[in-house]
C-alpha positions in Angstrom: 9.3 -20.9 -11.7 6.2 -18.9 -12.6 6.5 -15.4 -13.7 4.8 -12.8 -11.5 3.2 -10.2 -13.9 1.9 -7.9 -11.2 3.4 -4.4 -10.9 5.0 -3.2 -7.7 1.8 -1.4 -6.5 -0.2 -4.6 -6.8 2.5 -6.6 -4.9 2.6 -4.0 -2.1 -1.3 -4.0 -1.8 -1.2 -7.8 -1.6 1.4 -7.7 1.1 -0.6 -5.2 3.2 -3.4 -7.8 3.3 -1.2 -10.4 5.0 -1.3 -8.8 8.4 -0.6 -5.8 10.6 3.2 -6.3 10.7 3.5 -5.5 7.0 1.9 -2.1 7.5 4.2 -1.5 10.5 7.3 -2.4 8.4 6.1 -0.1 5.6 5.5 2.8 8.1 9.0 2.3 9.6 10.6 2.2 6.2 9.0 5.5 5.2 10.1 7.1 8.5 13.7 5.9 8.0 13.6 7.1 4.4 12.4 10.5 5.5 15.2 10.7 8.1 17.8 9.8 5.4 16.3 12.4 3.0 16.2 15.1 5.7 19.8 14.7 6.7 21.3 14.2 3.2 22.4 16.7 0.6 20.6 16.9 -2.8 23.3 15.0 -4.6 22.9 12.0 -2.3 19.1 12.1 -2.5 19.2 12.3 -6.3 21.5 9.3 -6.4 19.2 7.2 -4.2 16.9 6.6 -7.1 19.5 6.2 -9.8 19.5 9.9 -10.6 16.2 9.5 -12.4 14.1 11.6 -10.1 15.0 15.2 -9.0 15.9 15.5 -5.3 13.1 18.1 -4.8 10.5 15.6 -6.1 11.9 12.8 -3.9 11.8 15.0 -0.8 8.2 16.2 -1.5 6.9 12.6 -2.1 8.7 11.2 1.0 7.3 14.0 3.2 3.8 13.6 1.7 3.8 9.8 2.4 5.1 10.4 5.9 2.5 13.1 6.6 -0.3 10.8 5.4 1.0 7.8 7.5 1.6 10.0 10.6 -1.0 12.8 10.5 
């Protein structure tokens, strides 16, 4: 099995080129993540990413992505 040395950003960009459904799935995933972040408390949101990113940063980034995808 060959090792894939691309980073996650490169893999996502490659996937987006495979067809319109990939973009739709990505948009839905961001929307669902925003809904989860909106209804959850800070402790849960902080735990979503292994307690490595503050909940305020997660909330801001998720809302920014959602706003850019759904202006």
